[in-house]
N, C-alpha and C positions, 0 to 999 in steps of 0.2 A: 754177524751177521742179525744175530734174534734180536740182539739188542737197538739194531737200526731198525729192522723192523717193527717193532713195538713202539719205535719212536714216532715212526709213521702213521701208526695205527692210531697213537694219541694225539696226532695231529689232526687226522680227517676225524676222529670222533668229537673233538672239542671244534673242526669249521661246521661240523655239519647242527652243531646246534644254534639256531636264529637267537643270537645276541638279540636283535633290533625289537623281537618279538617280546622277549624277557624284559627287555629295559622299558620298552613302551605302557607291559601292563605295568609293571614296579611303579613307575609315574605317575599312572591313573593312581595303584593303589593307597599311596604316598600322598595324593592331593585329599581322595579320599578322606584316611585316616584325619587328618588336619580340620579338614570341613567338617567331618561329624566331631571332633573336640569340639571344635568351637559352637557347635549344635547340641552337645550335651552337657556343656559346662557353663551355662548362663545362670545367674543368683539364683533363678529358681528350678534348675534342674536338676537336684539330691537323686529324685526317682529315676534318672534315667541314665547316670551318672555311670554304672557297671556297663551300657551299652557299648562304649568304647572300647575296655578290656575284651569285652567279647567278641569284639570284630577284630579283632588283633588273633583271637584265639580261629577262626572264621577263617581266615587269612592266611595262618600255621597250615592250616587244615588243606584250604585251598592248594596251596602254592608243593604242599607234598603229591596230592594227586598231580596236579599238573606235572611234577616231573615224573611221578610214577607213567603214569600215561606215556609223556615224552619216549622214554626208553623203551616202554613196552611197544609192540608193533599194531597197529592200530587195528590191523587186520583181523586180530583176535576179536574186537568187537563184534568183526561185522560178524563173525561167527555167531556169537551170543546176543544179536541185538531181538530176536524175535522171544526169548526168553525174557530180556529186559524188558521189553515192550508190554507184555504179559503185565510182566509183577507191577509194575509203574499203573497200567489200567485197574488192573485189583487195589493198585492203595487207592484209587480216586474213588473205587465201587466203596472201600471199605471208609474214606473220609465221608463222606455223600450220609453216610446211614451213622458213623460212628465216630468223626472228626470233631475233634474239642472246637467249639465256635470262642469265637472271638470280635469283636465290635459288628456281630451279628453276620458275619459270614465263619461259616462252618469248613474250614479250607487246611487243618491242619492235623498231622498226628502226633497223638505229646507222647512222647517216647521217654520223659520223665526227665531225663538229661537233656533233651531238641527236643524242638517242636519242627517234624520235618512236614513239607509244605509239597507232595507230591505235583502237585502244576510244576511246579517251579521243573523237579526233571523234566516232569513228560514235556519238555520244549526240546531238552537233546534229545529222550526217546525219538518224538517227532523225526530229526536229523537224521538219528541214526537209520531208521524202519525206512523212511520212504528213501535214502541215500542204497542203500541193500534193494529197494526193490526199482528204485528208478536207474542201477547199475547196466542194466538187459536192456534200457529204452534206445532208442535209435533219436540223437538229437537232429542230426543230419537231414532226416526225412521231410516229411509234410508235419510232424508231428504228434504228439498223442489225440486219441481221440475217445468216444467214453467207455468205447471196451479197456483199453489201457489206463484210462484213469479212474476207473470204478475203486478198485485197492485202494488205492495211494488218498484218493476221497477218504475212502470208509475209514480209513486206519488215522485220518484226522479229526473228523466228522465225533469216531467216539470219545475221544477225550474231551475234545470240544465240549459235545454238550454235557458231560459229565462237570466238567470245569462251569459252566453258566450256570448248572443246578444249585453250588455251592454258597451263593453266589458269586461269583467272580469274572465280570464281564470282560475287565482289562486282560487279564492271564489267557481267558480264552480267544480274543483278538488278538491277542502275539502266538497262540498257537495256529492260528487262522492264517496271522501274516506269515510266519516262518514258512507253512509248509505252501503256502499259496507264492512263496519268492523261488524254493526248490522247482516247485514242478513247470513256472514259467522258465526258469534257467534250462530244463532241458527240451520246452519246445512246447505250446501246445496250439493246434489247430485255428486258425484264424475263426474258424464258425464256433470251435466250441468257443471262443473267447468272448464272443459275439455272444452267444447262449445263455453264459455265466452273465456277464453284464445285466440282458434283458430281467434276467429271474432273481439278480440281485434287487435292481430298480422295482419291480411287481414285491420283492418280499418287505420292502424295507420298510411300508407303512402297513403291514398284517404286524412284522414283530413289534412294531413302536404300539400299536394296538394289543397284542394279545403276549408279545417273548419276554418287553421288558420292565420292572416293577417299576415302582412311581418314583422310586429314588434313584433310578437310571435314568429316566425321563429328566427328574429334576434338575441333573446331572448337564444334560443337554440343553436345557430350556434357560441354564442358569450361565450355560457356554457364551449362548446367545444374546441375553441380556442381564449379563450378572450383577448390572448394579440396581435390577430391580428388588433387590434380597438382600443389603448388606449385609446385617448381622445374621440372616440365615443361610440358605443354599450359595449365594455368592462369596460368603465369606472365606472361604478357601482362596478364589479364584484372586480376590482384590487383592485380601493381603500379600497373596504369590507377586500378582505386576508390581505393587509397593515394592517390595522387598528387593526385585529385580531392577525395579527404575530410578530407587536410591541410591545405589550401587554406583549409578553415573559412570564415568570413564578410568577409574583407580578404586572406586569402593573407598567404603569404608575402615579396611582393615583388619585383623585377627582380631574376631572376639568383639568388634565392634560393630553390629549388624545392629538396630536397635529391633527391626522384625524377629529377629532368630533369637537374639538373647533377652528378649521382654515378655518371648512364648505367642507375639501375635501369630506367627508365622506356624501352622500344625502342619504334623507328622515331618519335622521339617530334618528329621535323622532316614527316613523313606526318601517319601514320591516327593519332599521338596528340597532334598538336600543342594539340587540344584539354585533354588532361588537363594541359600544360604550363602552359596559361593558366590552365585552374581551380586550380590549385597555388600560382601566382605572384599571381594575382588577386583570388580567392577567388571565394564566392557571387554577391560585387557584380560584378566583372569578366566573370566566365560571362553572370550578367543581360544585363549589355549588351549584352554580343556577340548573346545572344539578340534583345534588342530591336532590334538593328539589323537582323537580319536580316529578324525581323517587318515592319520599315517598310520596306525592300528587295521584299518579297513585294507589301506594300499599293500602293506604287508605280508595281510591275508589274503589278497585278492592276487598276488604275486606266490603266493607258498600254493595254490588252489592251481594254478594255471601248469605251476612246475612238477605238481604230485605225479609221481610215478603212474598212478591210475585210475580211473575214472570215480571209485569211491573213494579214494582222497580227495577229490577234486568235489564233490559234492559234498561230502562233510565239512569242507573249508568253507563254501558258499551258503549253505547250512548256518554255520556256528558264527558267520560275520552279518547274515542276515541276523538272526537272534540278538545280537549285540547295537545293529544298526536299529531295527525297526524301535526297540526298547530307550533307546537313546535318542530318535527321533520323536516318541508319542512324549515319551518325559517331560523334554525339554519344551516341548508345543504345549503341555497342561499348563507347566508353570510360567510360561509366559504367558500364556491367554490366548492360542492361536488352534489349541484343539480340546476337549469336554476332557475334563478330570477324570479317570479312567482308573487310577491307584498303582498306576507302572513303575517299579523302580527303574534308578539310573543304572545301569551295570560297573561295577569296580568301584561306585563313590557311596549308591547308598548302604544303608545297612543292611543285612538280613544274613543268615546263615543259608539256606536253600539257596536261594537266589547266589550268594558268590562261590559256595561250592559249587553249583551246576556251573555258572559262565567260567568258574578255573579248568573246572572237567572239557569243558569243551575246548575251551585253547589249549589246553594240552595236548587232545588228540590233533588240535593244530599245528603245536609243535613237533609232536609226534610223524603226522604227515611231513612238515620241512626237514625232518632230521632226519627221514628216509627219501625223499625227492631225487637223489643225486644216486638210490644203492639199483641197481638193474640185474 
């Protein structure tokens, strides 16, 4: 009888793991590694060849975090969320004053063996802290008013302001998009939404004149008229569009992209990794990646709907929003329909902090899926 019971438990143990989620993440990881290898192994790419090996290390670390979180009850994270949020805000404050400066941005803490970017992990912290606060909000009534919105909005604005100061407008925007999606999901009163829209319209010209730095204004102007300065501010956008368009239907083939291999394409291993993919694998390869992401979103939504509690549903919505907005903005900017703001493509772009944060978020979703049928 004991052996029979053990067999049933093992079967239930295996059935509770959402293998679809794991397979889709793994597929995107494999595509990302092939793409990164091509992007960093051109005839003039000796200086960045080690990035491919480093990405494998980040992936191994990411999958380790993923499975640890899968088998750990996600409600334990809920108990620690205020400590996690406070520590991450402290790391952002430290970064603004003592952080490592790279390419004009003060965004990293140098740990010698690893350059930690607190603004990346802050995206996951926003999800966790908002899920905790919104847990007791009633989404079936009139929606949240100013009083209910005060605390969650404050918790978004604090890291937003600290991230803008670095300056890193792209990541700051992601914090707003992720937080805004979760608030919208819980429901906001229509009058408050109208007020927010009117306030944003009034604030935009003020932010343009006093808030944005010159290079940030140039990115917006370049988006509108990229051909006016093809060798300067419009260079990145033009080269990216050339790479995407030259891939045509089936692409030029693995490591055959001229824009990436001859280094015309900037930041081809991070922000413009999708341009490399489009050039080498064409419309077909690009579409396969988009469909893979779409299936990932579908499964995440199913997990959220089947979650055993509201907290699990909110975390799943937040993680899905995190990946969706990164994908939407990144692909939009590389094909020229959005300004270039330096947002990586989740699971494909090179980066330690980003990869570990994404895998941790998906690990929480996997934990929620693992426990969705437990009562």
